[in-house]
KERO-723855 format. One record per residue (C-alpha): residue in three letters; z, y, x. Coordinates in pm, 1 decimal. Layout:
// residues N
REC   code         c3         c2         c1
REC    ALA          Z          Y          X
...
***
This chain:
// residues 224
REC   code         c3         c2         c1
REC    MET    13160.3     6973.5     9175.4
REC    GLY    12869.2     7153.8     9339.1
REC    SER    12886.8     7441.2     9582.1
REC    PRO    12832.5     7817.6     9547.3
REC    SER    12490.5     7772.4     9703.8
REC    ASP    12381.7     7591.3     9387.2
REC    VAL    12374.7     7921.8     9202.1
REC    GLN    12294.6     8171.9     9477.5
REC    GLU    11922.8     8183.2     9389.6
REC    LEU    12017.2     8380.9     9125.7
REC    SER    12301.0     8526.7     8476.9
REC    THR    12362.5     8333.9     7982.0
REC    GLY    12201.8     8118.9     7718.4
REC    THR    12239.5     7815.5     7494.9
REC    GLY    12062.6     7486.3     7463.3
REC    GLY    11952.7     7337.4     7134.6
REC    GLN    11628.3     7157.0     7055.7
REC    SER    11610.7     6815.0     7216.1
REC    PHE    11361.7     6765.8     7499.7
REC    THR    11387.3     6537.7     7801.9
REC    ALA    11270.7     6577.8     8158.4
REC    GLY    10895.2     6545.7     8174.3
REC    THR    10847.7     6633.7     7804.3
REC    LEU    10618.5     6927.9     7750.0
REC    PRO    10686.4     7193.8     7487.8
REC    PRO    10440.0     7230.9     7197.3
REC    MET    10079.4     7323.0     7269.7
REC    THR     9906.9     7634.4     7138.8
REC    SER     9645.9     7602.2     6865.9
REC    LEU     9377.5     7622.9     7135.7
REC    GLY     9539.5     7337.5     7325.5
REC    GLU     9498.7     7522.9     7650.8
REC    ARG     9855.2     7549.8     7781.0
REC    PRO    10211.5     7476.9     7668.9
REC    VAL    10394.4     7736.9     7461.9
REC    LEU    10718.7     7793.4     7648.0
REC    GLN    11045.7     7808.7     7458.8
REC    ARG    11387.4     7880.0     7609.1
REC    ASP    11542.1     7575.0     7440.6
REC    ALA    11273.0     7349.7     7586.7
REC    ILE    11323.2     7494.6     7935.1
REC    ILE    11699.0     7439.5     7919.0
REC    ALA    11665.5     7087.9     7777.8
REC    THR    11412.6     6988.8     8044.0
REC    ALA    11641.4     7128.0     8314.6
REC    ARG    11927.3     6921.1     8168.8
REC    GLY    11709.0     6612.4     8188.6
REC    LEU    11614.4     6680.2     8550.0
REC    ILE    11978.1     6722.8     8650.5
REC    SER    12094.1     6419.1     8454.8
REC    VAL    11833.2     6188.1     8606.5
REC    HIS    11785.0     6329.3     8955.7
REC    GLY    12104.9     6524.2     9026.8
REC    LEU    12200.0     6890.1     9040.6
REC    GLU    12049.9     6934.4     9386.1
REC    ALA    11707.2     6835.0     9250.9
REC    LEU    11682.1     7132.8     9017.3
REC    SER    11458.2     7417.3     9127.5
REC    LEU    11254.1     7656.7     8919.9
REC    ARG    10938.9     7533.5     9091.8
REC    ARG    11009.6     7171.1     8999.9
REC    LEU    11113.0     7267.9     8648.3
REC    ALA    10787.1     7458.4     8600.5
REC    SER    10594.8     7154.4     8719.6
REC    GLU    10773.3     6934.8     8464.6
REC    LEU    10680.4     7181.3     8191.1
REC    GLY    10320.8     7213.6     8307.3
REC    VAL    10339.7     7585.6     8381.2
REC    THR    10372.8     7812.9     8682.5
REC    ALA    10718.3     7916.8     8803.2
REC    PRO    10667.5     8288.1     8720.6
REC    ALA    10604.2     8191.1     8356.5
REC    LEU    10968.2     8082.0     8327.0
REC    TYR    11097.0     8433.9     8383.9
REC    ALA    10991.6     8544.3     8037.6
REC    HIS    11257.6     8306.1     7901.4
REC    VAL    11526.5     8270.4     8170.8
REC    ALA    11648.3     8547.7     8397.8
REC    ASP    11694.1     8326.4     8700.8
REC    LYS    11839.3     7992.6     8808.7
REC    ARG    12195.5     8107.2     8744.3
REC    ASP    12104.1     8200.4     8386.7
REC    LEU    11962.3     7851.9     8339.9
REC    LEU    12267.5     7678.7     8486.1
REC    GLN    12502.0     7893.7     8279.7
REC    ALA    12321.1     7792.6     7960.6
REC    ILE    12357.1     7425.3     8055.5
REC    ALA    12725.1     7470.6     8137.6
REC    GLU    12782.1     7648.6     7805.1
REC    GLU    12636.5     7352.0     7619.3
REC    GLN    12845.7     7104.7     7817.5
REC    PHE    13166.1     7296.3     7745.7
REC    ASN    13074.2     7325.5     7379.4
REC    GLN    13044.8     6947.5     7367.3
REC    LEU    13386.1     6916.1     7532.1
REC    VAL    13536.5     7155.5     7276.7
REC    ALA    13386.0     6940.7     7000.5
REC    ARG    13568.7     6639.8     7147.6
REC    PHE    13890.7     6842.3     7150.1
REC    ASP    13831.8     6950.6     6789.9
REC    ALA    13813.3     6583.6     6691.1
REC    VAL    14171.7     6529.0     6813.6
REC    THR    14403.0     6508.9     6511.2
REC    ASP    14745.1     6439.0     6666.7
REC    ASP    15021.4     6649.8     6512.9
REC    ASP    15264.9     6599.2     6799.7
REC    PRO    15169.4     6842.5     7078.7
REC    LEU    15249.8     6589.6     7354.2
REC    ASP    15025.5     6330.8     7189.5
REC    ARG    14759.3     6599.5     7158.7
REC    ILE    14786.5     6677.2     7530.5
REC    ARG    14737.6     6306.3     7606.8
REC    SER    14438.0     6286.6     7373.3
REC    TYR    14283.9     6594.9     7531.4
REC    GLY    14318.1     6429.0     7870.7
REC    ARG    14137.6     6116.8     7752.4
REC    ALA    13867.4     6326.2     7586.2
REC    TYR    13819.1     6527.1     7904.1
REC    VAL    13776.3     6219.5     8121.8
REC    THR    13541.9     6057.1     7869.4
REC    HIS    13328.9     6371.6     7864.2
REC    THR    13305.0     6403.1     8242.0
REC    ARG    13208.4     6037.2     8277.2
REC    ALA    12935.5     6060.4     8013.0
REC    ASP    12708.4     6247.2     8256.0
REC    PRO    12860.3     6316.6     8600.5
REC    GLU    12569.2     6532.5     8717.1
REC    LEU    12588.1     6764.9     8416.8
REC    THR    12963.7     6778.4     8470.4
REC    LYS    12895.4     6933.4     8812.8
REC    VAL    12717.3     7219.8     8638.8
REC    MET    13027.6     7290.7     8428.8
REC    PHE    13232.0     7359.8     8737.9
REC    LEU    12994.5     7615.7     8877.8
REC    PHE    13157.7     7841.0     8617.1
REC    ARG    13515.5     7903.2     8513.1
REC    PRO    13741.9     7990.2     8223.3
REC    ALA    13948.8     8304.0     8191.4
REC    VAL    14310.0     8220.0     8269.1
REC    GLY    14488.6     8540.5     8173.7
REC    ALA    14629.9     8821.6     8381.1
REC    PHE    14503.4     8675.5     8709.4
REC    GLU    14141.5     8768.0     8633.0
REC    GLU    14022.0     9016.2     8894.1
REC    HIS    13683.1     9058.6     8729.9
REC    PRO    13723.5     9027.1     8350.2
REC    GLY    13403.9     8934.7     8169.7
REC    THR    13261.0     8711.6     8441.8
REC    GLU    13409.7     8391.4     8297.7
REC    LEU    13225.6     8145.7     8070.5
REC    ALA    13337.9     8181.4     7707.6
REC    ALA    13305.0     7811.5     7620.4
REC    ALA    13504.6     7716.3     7930.6
REC    THR    13777.1     7957.2     7819.3
REC    THR    13782.1     7796.9     7473.7
REC    ALA    13826.3     7450.0     7622.7
REC    PHE    14106.9     7564.4     7852.3
REC    THR    14276.0     7754.9     7568.8
REC    ASP    14288.8     7441.7     7352.2
REC    GLY    14492.5     7262.6     7616.5
REC    ALA    14707.7     7565.5     7691.0
REC    GLU    14792.2     7607.9     7321.9
REC    ALA    14912.0     7247.6     7301.0
REC    VAL    15137.0     7314.8     7599.5
REC    ALA    15274.8     7631.7     7437.9
REC    GLN    15345.2     7442.4     7115.5
REC    ALA    15525.2     7167.5     7307.5
REC    MET    15740.4     7430.8     7478.4
REC    ALA    15817.6     7600.6     7145.7
REC    ALA    15927.9     7264.1     7003.3
REC    GLY    16156.5     7203.5     7301.0
REC    LEU    15951.6     6904.6     7417.6
REC    ILE    15867.4     7076.6     7747.5
REC    VAL    16112.9     7289.2     7943.1
REC    ALA    15938.2     7539.4     8169.9
REC    ASP    15917.3     7911.7     8229.7
REC    ASP    15541.0     7947.1     8254.2
REC    PRO    15307.4     7771.4     8006.2
REC    LEU    15003.5     7870.6     8213.9
REC    LEU    15144.8     7695.4     8519.5
REC    VAL    15208.9     7380.2     8313.8
REC    ALA    14857.6     7390.4     8166.1
REC    LEU    14697.5     7435.6     8508.5
REC    THR    14908.3     7153.7     8654.6
REC    LEU    14807.8     6914.4     8376.7
REC    TRP    14441.9     7011.2     8413.0
REC    SER    14458.4     6957.0     8789.5
REC    GLY    14601.1     6609.0     8740.2
REC    ILE    14345.7     6502.7     8481.6
REC    TYR    14062.6     6655.8     8682.7
REC    GLY    14175.4     6440.9     8974.1
REC    VAL    14158.4     6125.9     8761.8
REC    ALA    13811.3     6221.6     8639.0
REC    ALA    13693.8     6281.1     8996.9
REC    VAL    13823.6     5941.8     9112.9
REC    LEU    13658.0     5760.5     8822.7
REC    GLN    13324.2     5920.0     8912.6
REC    LEU    13330.6     5744.8     9250.1
REC    GLY    13184.9     5435.2     9084.5
REC    PHE    13465.4     5178.5     9106.7
REC    GLU    13354.7     5025.4     8773.6
REC    LEU    13713.9     4971.3     8668.5
REC    PRO    13793.8     4810.3     8333.4
REC    LYS    13802.3     5067.7     8053.3
REC    GLU    14163.3     4972.1     7976.8
REC    LEU    14268.1     5053.8     8332.9
REC    GLU    14083.1     5385.5     8323.7
REC    ASP    14267.0     5482.4     8005.2
REC    ARG    14596.8     5381.5     8164.0
REC    MET    14520.9     5604.7     8464.2
REC    VAL    14476.3     5904.7     8234.4
REC    ASP    14798.5     5829.2     8046.8
REC    GLU    14988.5     5759.2     8368.2
REC    MET    14888.3     6089.9     8523.4
REC    THR    14963.9     6285.2     8205.6
REC    ASP    15299.0     6116.3     8142.9
REC    ARG    15414.2     6150.5     8503.4
REC    ILE    15347.3     6523.3     8493.5
REC    LEU    15502.5     6568.2     8148.8
REC    ARG    15810.9     6373.1     8255.5
REC    GLY    15888.4     6643.4     8508.0
REC    TYR    15901.8     6899.8     8229.0
REC    ARG    16098.5     6699.8     7974.5
REC    PRO    16444.9     6826.3     7871.1
***
């Protein structure tokens, strides 16, 4: 997950063009120094985190990877938090794309598919997953500081919450509070994802069964 200290050095952006850690952005026509681009900075930071871990990211190290001085970064990123938020936004956008690929008509099947997609996404790059959870979605009336949430995180959470609401409307889930059900399901699947990141190297079939088992056990408690 990462701790609050990971972002205390430091506020929004998006990734795009593909660069990896240690890859310099394009040179100027004089060939004297790299021409910095925000996309290149974000992509190089992603590469550093993916290979060396979230704790390894610092603006000084990132500048070294890009072949520039640390102050040069501030023309393109506000601070470390801005950089991490841009990375998290991209990670959540990728998760939403996985959710968008789910085609189940039955809302309960869709909830199960979202759970599998979530676990698959978190396992694809555990270190980048840590960045996602430095930020949060908006979860309705409980927001004390509206506007501080991450929009892409809210979109991902809303997808799951809408499937829950549809299941309740169809009488497949009996509950008073769809938000509580959505948060409970997310908590369960998050727990599975966290366990699978401990490196047990379980068979893929067993991992899939863990996701389904957790989802079905929770859903069973809400069935009519």
